[in-house]
N, CA, C, O and the ligand as a Tripos MOL2 file, in Angstrom:
@<TRIPOS>MOLECULE
protein
  225   223    57     0     0
PROTEIN
NO_CHARGES

@<TRIPOS>ATOM
      1 N          11.3580   30.7730  166.2740 N.3       1 MET1
      2 CA         12.3390   30.3830  167.2860 C.3       1 MET1
      3 C          12.5870   28.8670  167.2500 C.2       1 MET1
      4 O          13.7200   28.4120  167.4040 O.2       1 MET1
      5 N          11.5050   28.0900  167.0430 N.am      2 ALA2
      6 CA         11.6540   26.6260  166.9630 C.3       2 ALA2
      7 C          12.5580   26.2430  165.7930 C.2       2 ALA2
      8 O          13.3610   25.3150  165.8970 O.2       2 ALA2
      9 N          12.4210   26.9630  164.6800 N.am      3 ASP3
     10 CA         13.2870   26.7020  163.5200 C.3       3 ASP3
     11 C          14.7440   26.9860  163.8580 C.2       3 ASP3
     12 O          15.6360   26.2140  163.5060 O.2       3 ASP3
     13 N          14.9720   28.0840  164.5310 N.am      4 LYS4
     14 CA         16.3370   28.4840  164.8810 C.3       4 LYS4
     15 C          17.0000   27.4290  165.7760 C.2       4 LYS4
     16 O          18.1510   27.0510  165.5610 O.2       4 LYS4
     17 N          16.2530   26.9640  166.7810 N.am      5 VAL5
     18 CA         16.7810   25.9520  167.7020 C.3       5 VAL5
     19 C          17.0080   24.6350  166.9470 C.2       5 VAL5
     20 O          18.0270   23.9730  167.1440 O.2       5 VAL5
     21 N          16.0520   24.2560  166.0770 N.am      6 ALA6
     22 CA         16.1820   23.0040  165.3260 C.3       6 ALA6
     23 C          17.3920   23.0550  164.3860 C.2       6 ALA6
     24 O          18.1210   22.0720  164.2490 O.2       6 ALA6
     25 N          17.5940   24.1940  163.7480 N.am      7 LEU7
     26 CA         18.7400   24.3080  162.8360 C.3       7 LEU7
     27 C          20.0650   24.2240  163.5950 C.2       7 LEU7
     28 O          21.0440   23.6790  163.0840 O.2       7 LEU7
     29 N          20.0930   24.7550  164.7930 N.am      8 ARG8
     30 CA         21.3410   24.7630  165.5770 C.3       8 ARG8
     31 C          21.6100   23.4330  166.2550 C.2       8 ARG8
     32 O          22.7550   22.9830  166.3050 O.2       8 ARG8
     33 N          20.5520   22.7860  166.7850 N.am      9 HIS9
     34 CA         20.7450   21.5870  167.6150 C.3       9 HIS9
     35 C          20.0340   20.3460  167.0820 C.2       9 HIS9
     36 O          20.1070   19.2810  167.6960 O.2       9 HIS9
     37 N          19.3540   20.4730  165.9550 N.am     10 GLY10
     38 CA         18.5410   19.3710  165.4440 C.3      10 GLY10
     39 C          19.3130   18.1410  165.0110 C.2      10 GLY10
     40 O          18.7670   17.0380  165.0140 O.2      10 GLY10
     41 N          20.5890   18.3100  164.6330 N.am     11 PHE11
     42 CA         21.3670   17.1490  164.2050 C.3      11 PHE11
     43 C          21.6580   16.2150  165.3710 C.2      11 PHE11
     44 O          21.7030   14.9980  165.1970 O.2      11 PHE11
     45 N          21.8580   16.7810  166.5640 N.am     12 GLU12
     46 CA         22.1080   15.9490  167.7540 C.3      12 GLU12
     47 C          20.8000   15.5450  168.4310 C.2      12 GLU12
     48 O          20.7390   14.5170  169.1040 O.2      12 GLU12
     49 N          19.7670   16.3460  168.2540 N.am     13 HIS13
     50 CA         18.4750   16.0860  168.9230 C.3      13 HIS13
     51 C          17.3700   16.1430  167.8660 C.2      13 HIS13
     52 O          16.7620   17.1860  167.6280 O.2      13 HIS13
     53 N          17.1340   15.0000  167.2460 N.am     14 HIS14
     54 CA         16.1820   14.9470  166.1260 C.3      14 HIS14
     55 C          14.7640   15.3580  166.5230 C.2      14 HIS14
     56 O          13.9890   15.8210  165.6860 O.2      14 HIS14
     57 N          14.4330   15.1890  167.7980 N.am     15 GLU15
     58 CA         13.0930   15.5690  168.2540 C.3      15 GLU15
     59 C          12.8530   17.0690  168.0660 C.2      15 GLU15
     60 O          11.7040   17.5020  167.9790 O.2      15 GLU15
     61 N          13.9090   17.8530  168.0030 N.am     16 LEU16
     62 CA         13.7440   19.2990  167.7940 C.3      16 LEU16
     63 C          13.2310   19.5980  166.3890 C.2      16 LEU16
     64 O          12.5130   20.5740  166.1730 O.2      16 LEU16
     65 N          13.6130   18.7360  165.4270 N.am     17 MET17
     66 CA         13.0870   18.8900  164.0640 C.3      17 MET17
     67 C          11.5770   18.6270  164.0520 C.2      17 MET17
     68 O          10.8080   19.3530  163.4220 O.2      17 MET17
     69 N          11.1730   17.5640  164.7700 N.am     18 GLU18
     70 CA          9.7430   17.2460  164.8490 C.3      18 GLU18
     71 C           8.9970   18.3580  165.5650 C.2      18 GLU18
     72 O           7.8770   18.6990  165.1850 O.2      18 GLU18
     73 N           9.6020   18.9210  166.5900 N.am     19 LEU19
     74 CA          8.9690   20.0150  167.3200 C.3      19 LEU19
     75 C           8.7550   21.2220  166.4000 C.2      19 LEU19
     76 O           7.6970   21.8510  166.4220 O.2      19 LEU19
     77 N           9.7680   21.5340  165.5950 N.am     20 ALA20
     78 CA          9.6460   22.6620  164.6680 C.3      20 ALA20
     79 C           8.5410   22.4010  163.6470 C.2      20 ALA20
     80 O           7.7610   23.3000  163.3330 O.2      20 ALA20
     81 N           8.4700   21.1720  163.1290 N.am     21 GLU21
     82 CA          7.3970   20.8320  162.1780 C.3      21 GLU21
     83 C           6.0330   20.9530  162.8450 C.2      21 GLU21
     84 O           5.0840   21.4610  162.2460 O.2      21 GLU21
     85 N           5.9380   20.4850  164.0870 N.am     22 GLY22
     86 CA          4.6800   20.5900  164.8260 C.3      22 GLY22
     87 C           4.2820   22.0380  165.0470 C.2      22 GLY22
     88 O           3.1030   22.3860  164.9800 O.2      22 GLY22
     89 N           5.2730   22.8790  165.3100 N.am     23 MET23
     90 CA          4.9850   24.3070  165.5060 C.3      23 MET23
     91 C           4.4530   24.9340  164.2240 C.2      23 MET23
     92 O           3.5600   25.7800  164.2680 O.2      23 MET23
     93 N           5.0000   24.5230  163.0790 N.am     24 HIS24
     94 CA          4.5030   25.0520  161.8060 C.3      24 HIS24
     95 C           3.0320   24.6780  161.6130 C.2      24 HIS24
     96 O           2.2240   25.5140  161.2090 O.2      24 HIS24
     97 N           2.6870   23.4180  161.9020 N.am     25 ALA25
     98 CA          1.2920   22.9700  161.7490 C.3      25 ALA25
     99 C           0.3910   23.7190  162.7230 C.2      25 ALA25
    100 O          -0.7010   24.1540  162.3580 O.2      25 ALA25
    101 N           0.8510   23.8670  163.9620 N.am     26 PHE26
    102 CA          0.0640   24.5770  164.9750 C.3      26 PHE26
    103 C          -0.1680   26.0260  164.5610 C.2      26 PHE26
    104 O          -1.2880   26.5290  164.6590 O.2      26 PHE26
    105 N           0.8770   26.6910  164.1030 N.am     27 MET27
    106 CA          0.7520   28.1030  163.7230 C.3      27 MET27
    107 C          -0.1750   28.2710  162.5170 C.2      27 MET27
    108 O          -0.9290   29.2400  162.4410 O.2      27 MET27
    109 N          -0.1170   27.3250  161.5790 N.am     28 ALA28
    110 CA         -1.0160   27.3970  160.4190 C.3      28 ALA28
    111 C          -2.4710   27.2880  160.8750 C.2      28 ALA28
    112 O          -3.3270   28.0370  160.4050 O.2      28 ALA28
    113 N          -2.7530   26.3490  161.7970 N.am     29 ASP29
    114 CA         -4.1050   26.2100  162.3450 C.3      29 ASP29
    115 C          -4.5170   27.4630  163.1030 C.2      29 ASP29
    116 O          -5.6450   27.9380  162.9670 O.2      29 ASP29
    117 N          -3.6080   27.9890  163.8940 N.am     30 LEU30
    118 CA         -3.9190   29.1770  164.6940 C.3      30 LEU30
    119 C          -4.2400   30.3710  163.7950 C.2      30 LEU30
    120 O          -5.2170   31.0780  164.0370 O.2      30 LEU30
    121 N          -3.4340   30.6000  162.7680 N.am     31 TYR31
    122 CA         -3.6860   31.7400  161.8720 C.3      31 TYR31
    123 C          -5.0130   31.5800  161.1380 C.2      31 TYR31
    124 O          -5.7390   32.5520  160.9300 O.2      31 TYR31
    125 N          -5.3220   30.3470  160.7500 N.am     32 SER32
    126 CA         -6.5970   30.0840  160.0880 C.3      32 SER32
    127 C          -7.7530   30.4050  161.0270 C.2      32 SER32
    128 O          -8.7380   31.0230  160.6240 O.2      32 SER32
    129 N          -7.6270   29.9840  162.2740 N.am     33 HIS33
    130 CA         -8.6460   30.2550  163.2880 C.3      33 HIS33
    131 C          -8.8090   31.7620  163.4890 C.2      33 HIS33
    132 O          -9.9300   32.2700  163.5070 O.2      33 HIS33
    133 N          -7.7100   32.4620  163.6390 N.am     34 LEU34
    134 CA         -7.7690   33.9130  163.8770 C.3      34 LEU34
    135 C          -8.3820   34.6410  162.6810 C.2      34 LEU34
    136 O          -9.1470   35.5920  162.8430 O.2      34 LEU34
    137 N          -8.0360   34.1830  161.4910 N.am     35 GLN35
    138 CA         -8.5760   34.8000  160.2780 C.3      35 GLN35
    139 C         -10.0970   34.6240  160.2080 C.2      35 GLN35
    140 O         -10.8180   35.5530  159.8460 O.2      35 GLN35
    141 N         -10.5800   33.4200  160.5590 N.am     36 LYS36
    142 CA        -12.0290   33.1830  160.5770 C.3      36 LYS36
    143 C         -12.7090   34.0800  161.6000 C.2      36 LYS36
    144 O         -13.7860   34.6180  161.3420 O.2      36 LYS36
    145 N         -12.0900   34.2400  162.7470 N.am     37 GLU37
    146 CA        -12.6790   35.1320  163.7610 C.3      37 GLU37
    147 C         -12.7800   36.5540  163.2360 C.2      37 GLU37
    148 O         -13.8160   37.2030  163.3810 O.2      37 GLU37
    149 N         -11.7100   37.0370  162.6270 N.am     38 GLU38
    150 CA        -11.6940   38.4130  162.1280 C.3      38 GLU38
    151 C         -12.7140   38.6230  161.0120 C.2      38 GLU38
    152 O         -13.3560   39.6700  160.9350 O.2      38 GLU38
    153 N         -12.8590   37.6060  160.1390 N.am     39 GLN39
    154 CA        -13.7020   37.7700  158.9570 C.3      39 GLN39
    155 C         -15.1610   37.3980  159.1910 C.2      39 GLN39
    156 O         -16.0480   37.9280  158.5240 O.2      39 GLN39
    157 N         -15.4190   36.4880  160.1350 N.am     40 ILE40
    158 CA        -16.7890   36.0000  160.3190 C.3      40 ILE40
    159 C         -17.3420   36.3220  161.7120 C.2      40 ILE40
    160 O         -18.3710   36.9840  161.8500 O.2      40 ILE40
    161 N         -16.6420   35.8440  162.7310 N.am     41 LEU41
    162 CA        -17.1890   35.9540  164.0870 C.3      41 LEU41
    163 C         -17.2940   37.4010  164.5780 C.2      41 LEU41
    164 O         -18.3570   37.8180  165.0370 O.2      41 LEU41
    165 N         -16.2260   38.1540  164.4880 N.am     42 PHE42
    166 CA        -16.2410   39.5030  165.0530 C.3      42 PHE42
    167 C         -17.2090   40.4340  164.3200 C.2      42 PHE42
    168 O         -17.8950   41.2180  164.9760 O.2      42 PHE42
    169 N         -17.2930   40.3790  162.9840 N.am     43 PRO43
    170 CA        -18.3240   41.1950  162.3250 C.3      43 PRO43
    171 C         -19.7320   40.8110  162.7750 C.2      43 PRO43
    172 O         -20.5970   41.6780  162.8990 O.2      43 PRO43
    173 N         -19.9700   39.5200  163.0210 N.am     44 LEU44
    174 CA        -21.2630   39.0600  163.5050 C.3      44 LEU44
    175 C         -21.5430   39.6170  164.9040 C.2      44 LEU44
    176 O         -22.6570   40.0530  165.1920 O.2      44 LEU44
    177 N         -20.5470   39.5980  165.7500 N.am     45 VAL45
    178 CA        -20.6930   40.1480  167.1070 C.3      45 VAL45
    179 C         -21.0110   41.6410  167.0230 C.2      45 VAL45
    180 O         -21.8540   42.1350  167.7720 O.2      45 VAL45
    181 N         -20.3490   42.3600  166.1230 N.am     46 LYS46
    182 CA        -20.6280   43.7960  165.9600 C.3      46 LYS46
    183 C         -22.0630   44.0270  165.5080 C.2      46 LYS46
    184 O         -22.7340   44.9440  165.9790 O.2      46 LYS46
    185 N         -22.5290   43.1770  164.5810 N.am     47 LYS47
    186 CA        -23.9180   43.3100  164.1240 C.3      47 LYS47
    187 C         -24.8800   43.0820  165.2790 C.2      47 LYS47
    188 O         -25.8450   43.8290  165.4460 O.2      47 LYS47
    189 N         -24.6200   42.0500  166.0790 N.am     48 LEU48
    190 CA        -25.4740   41.7630  167.2240 C.3      48 LEU48
    191 C         -25.4670   42.9370  168.2040 C.2      48 LEU48
    192 O         -26.4990   43.3140  168.7600 O.2      48 LEU48
    193 N         -24.2950   43.4930  168.3960 N.am     49 GLU49
    194 CA        -24.1390   44.6020  169.3300 C.3      49 GLU49
    195 C         -25.0060   45.7960  168.9050 C.2      49 GLU49
    196 O         -25.4990   46.5530  169.7410 O.2      49 GLU49
    197 N         -25.1760   45.9430  167.5940 N.am     50 HIS50
    198 CA        -25.9740   47.0490  167.0920 C.3      50 HIS50
    199 C         -27.4300   46.6730  166.8230 C.2      50 HIS50
    200 O         -28.1680   47.4010  166.1600 O.2      50 HIS50
    201 N         -27.8180   45.5130  167.3580 N.am     51 GLY51
    202 CA        -29.2200   45.1330  167.3120 C.3      51 GLY51
    203 C         -29.6900   44.4280  166.0600 C.2      51 GLY51
    204 O         -30.8960   44.2970  165.8470 O.2      51 GLY51
    205 N         -28.7910   43.9790  165.2420 N.am     52 ALA52
    206 CA        -29.2020   43.2760  164.0290 C.3      52 ALA52
    207 C         -29.9010   41.9710  164.4050 C.2      52 ALA52
    208 O         -29.4920   41.2880  165.3440 O.2      52 ALA52
    209 N         -30.9500   41.6350  163.6720 N.am     53 ASN53
    210 CA        -31.6080   40.3590  163.9110 C.3      53 ASN53
    211 C         -31.7650   39.5680  162.6230 C.2      53 ASN53
    212 O         -32.5790   38.6480  162.5510 O.2      53 ASN53
    213 N         -30.9830   39.9270  161.6000 N.am     54 ASP54
    214 CA        -31.0070   39.1940  160.3350 C.3      54 ASP54
    215 C         -29.7310   38.3630  160.1790 C.2      54 ASP54
    216 O         -29.1020   38.3460  159.1210 O.2      54 ASP54
    217 N         -29.3720   37.6790  161.2590 N.am     55 LEU55
    218 CA        -28.1360   36.8980  161.2420 C.3      55 LEU55
    219 C         -28.3210   35.6010  160.4700 C.2      55 LEU55
    220 O         -29.4300   35.0720  160.3890 O.2      55 LEU55
    221 N         -27.2280   35.0890  159.9010 N.am     56 PRO56
    222 CA        -27.3220   33.8480  159.1160 C.3      56 PRO56
    223 C         -27.7030   32.6440  159.9880 C.2      56 PRO56
    224 O         -27.8230   31.5280  159.4830 O.2      56 PRO56
    225 FE        -10.5520   32.0420  169.2110 Fe       57 FE257
@<TRIPOS>BOND
     1     1     2 1
     2     2     3 1
     3     3     4 2
     4     3     5 am
     5     5     6 1
     6     6     7 1
     7     7     8 2
     8     7     9 am
     9     9    10 1
    10    10    11 1
    11    11    12 2
    12    11    13 am
    13    13    14 1
    14    14    15 1
    15    15    16 2
    16    15    17 am
    17    17    18 1
    18    18    19 1
    19    19    20 2
    20    19    21 am
    21    21    22 1
    22    22    23 1
    23    23    24 2
    24    23    25 am
    25    25    26 1
    26    26    27 1
    27    27    28 2
    28    27    29 am
    29    29    30 1
    30    30    31 1
    31    31    32 2
    32    31    33 am
    33    33    34 1
    34    34    35 1
    35    35    36 2
    36    35    37 am
    37    37    38 1
    38    38    39 1
    39    39    40 2
    40    39    41 am
    41    41    42 1
    42    42    43 1
    43    43    44 2
    44    43    45 am
    45    45    46 1
    46    46    47 1
    47    47    48 2
    48    47    49 am
    49    49    50 1
    50    50    51 1
    51    51    52 2
    52    51    53 am
    53    53    54 1
    54    54    55 1
    55    55    56 2
    56    55    57 am
    57    57    58 1
    58    58    59 1
    59    59    60 2
    60    59    61 am
    61    61    62 1
    62    62    63 1
    63    63    64 2
    64    63    65 am
    65    65    66 1
    66    66    67 1
    67    67    68 2
    68    67    69 am
    69    69    70 1
    70    70    71 1
    71    71    72 2
    72    71    73 am
    73    73    74 1
    74    74    75 1
    75    75    76 2
    76    75    77 am
    77    77    78 1
    78    78    79 1
    79    79    80 2
    80    79    81 am
    81    81    82 1
    82    82    83 1
    83    83    84 2
    84    83    85 am
    85    85    86 1
    86    86    87 1
    87    87    88 2
    88    87    89 am
    89    89    90 1
    90    90    91 1
    91    91    92 2
    92    91    93 am
    93    93    94 1
    94    94    95 1
    95    95    96 2
    96    95    97 am
    97    97    98 1
    98    98    99 1
    99    99   100 2
   100    99   101 am
   101   101   102 1
   102   102   103 1
   103   103   104 2
   104   103   105 am
   105   105   106 1
   106   106   107 1
   107   107   108 2
   108   107   109 am
   109   109   110 1
   110   110   111 1
   111   111   112 2
   112   111   113 am
   113   113   114 1
   114   114   115 1
   115   115   116 2
   116   115   117 am
   117   117   118 1
   118   118   119 1
   119   119   120 2
   120   119   121 am
   121   121   122 1
   122   122   123 1
   123   123   124 2
   124   123   125 am
   125   125   126 1
   126   126   127 1
   127   127   128 2
   128   127   129 am
   129   129   130 1
   130   130   131 1
   131   131   132 2
   132   131   133 am
   133   133   134 1
   134   134   135 1
   135   135   136 2
   136   135   137 am
   137   137   138 1
   138   138   139 1
   139   139   140 2
   140   139   141 am
   141   141   142 1
   142   142   143 1
   143   143   144 2
   144   143   145 am
   145   145   146 1
   146   146   147 1
   147   147   148 2
   148   147   149 am
   149   149   150 1
   150   150   151 1
   151   151   152 2
   152   151   153 am
   153   153   154 1
   154   154   155 1
   155   155   156 2
   156   155   157 am
   157   157   158 1
   158   158   159 1
   159   159   160 2
   160   159   161 am
   161   161   162 1
   162   162   163 1
   163   163   164 2
   164   163   165 am
   165   165   166 1
   166   166   167 1
   167   167   168 2
   168   167   169 am
   169   169   170 1
   170   170   171 1
   171   171   172 2
   172   171   173 am
   173   173   174 1
   174   174   175 1
   175   175   176 2
   176   175   177 am
   177   177   178 1
   178   178   179 1
   179   179   180 2
   180   179   181 am
   181   181   182 1
   182   182   183 1
   183   183   184 2
   184   183   185 am
   185   185   186 1
   186   186   187 1
   187   187   188 2
   188   187   189 am
   189   189   190 1
   190   190   191 1
   191   191   192 2
   192   191   193 am
   193   193   194 1
   194   194   195 1
   195   195   196 2
   196   195   197 am
   197   197   198 1
   198   198   199 1
   199   199   200 2
   200   199   201 am
   201   201   202 1
   202   202   203 1
   203   203   204 2
   204   203   205 am
   205   205   206 1
   206   206   207 1
   207   207   208 2
   208   207   209 am
   209   209   210 1
   210   210   211 1
   211   211   212 2
   212   211   213 am
   213   213   214 1
   214   214   215 1
   215   215   216 2
   216   215   217 am
   217   217   218 1
   218   218   219 1
   219   219   220 2
   220   219   221 am
   221   221   222 1
   222   222   223 1
   223   223   224 2
@<TRIPOS>SUBSTRUCTURE
     1 MET1         2 RESIDUE 1 A MET
     2 ALA2         6 RESIDUE 1 A ALA
     3 ASP3        10 RESIDUE 1 A ASP
     4 LYS4        14 RESIDUE 1 A LYS
     5 VAL5        18 RESIDUE 1 A VAL
     6 ALA6        22 RESIDUE 1 A ALA
     7 LEU7        26 RESIDUE 1 A LEU
     8 ARG8        30 RESIDUE 1 A ARG
     9 HIS9        34 RESIDUE 1 A HIS
    10 GLY10       38 RESIDUE 1 A GLY
    11 PHE11       42 RESIDUE 1 A PHE
    12 GLU12       46 RESIDUE 1 A GLU
    13 HIS13       50 RESIDUE 1 A HIS
    14 HIS14       54 RESIDUE 1 A HIS
    15 GLU15       58 RESIDUE 1 A GLU
    16 LEU16       62 RESIDUE 1 A LEU
    17 MET17       66 RESIDUE 1 A MET
    18 GLU18       70 RESIDUE 1 A GLU
    19 LEU19       74 RESIDUE 1 A LEU
    20 ALA20       78 RESIDUE 1 A ALA
    21 GLU21       82 RESIDUE 1 A GLU
    22 GLY22       86 RESIDUE 1 A GLY
    23 MET23       90 RESIDUE 1 A MET
    24 HIS24       94 RESIDUE 1 A HIS
    25 ALA25       98 RESIDUE 1 A ALA
    26 PHE26      102 RESIDUE 1 A PHE
    27 MET27      106 RESIDUE 1 A MET
    28 ALA28      110 RESIDUE 1 A ALA
    29 ASP29      114 RESIDUE 1 A ASP
    30 LEU30      118 RESIDUE 1 A LEU
    31 TYR31      122 RESIDUE 1 A TYR
    32 SER32      126 RESIDUE 1 A SER
    33 HIS33      130 RESIDUE 1 A HIS
    34 LEU34      134 RESIDUE 1 A LEU
    35 GLN35      138 RESIDUE 1 A GLN
    36 LYS36      142 RESIDUE 1 A LYS
    37 GLU37      146 RESIDUE 1 A GLU
    38 GLU38      150 RESIDUE 1 A GLU
    39 GLN39      154 RESIDUE 1 A GLN
    40 ILE40      158 RESIDUE 1 A ILE
    41 LEU41      162 RESIDUE 1 A LEU
    42 PHE42      166 RESIDUE 1 A PHE
    43 PRO43      170 RESIDUE 1 A PRO
    44 LEU44      174 RESIDUE 1 A LEU
    45 VAL45      178 RESIDUE 1 A VAL
    46 LYS46      182 RESIDUE 1 A LYS
    47 LYS47      186 RESIDUE 1 A LYS
    48 LEU48      190 RESIDUE 1 A LEU
    49 GLU49      194 RESIDUE 1 A GLU
    50 HIS50      198 RESIDUE 1 A HIS
    51 GLY51      202 RESIDUE 1 A GLY
    52 ALA52      206 RESIDUE 1 A ALA
    53 ASN53      210 RESIDUE 1 A ASN
    54 ASP54      214 RESIDUE 1 A ASP
    55 LEU55      218 RESIDUE 1 A LEU
    56 PRO56      222 RESIDUE 1 A PRO
    57 FE257      225 GROUP 0 **** ****
């Protein structure tokens, strides 16, 4: 959505271009965080839930 707004109004409001770039950086960080949770944290929580005590 930020890209769409920036493409439509970014020529008159340059800050919208910066906002869109910031959103891209934020989303990249967020997806990386979510991926780590899915691959590392949540499997660890499941192991703990089932009584595992050989955690890293
Ligand atoms: Fe989180």
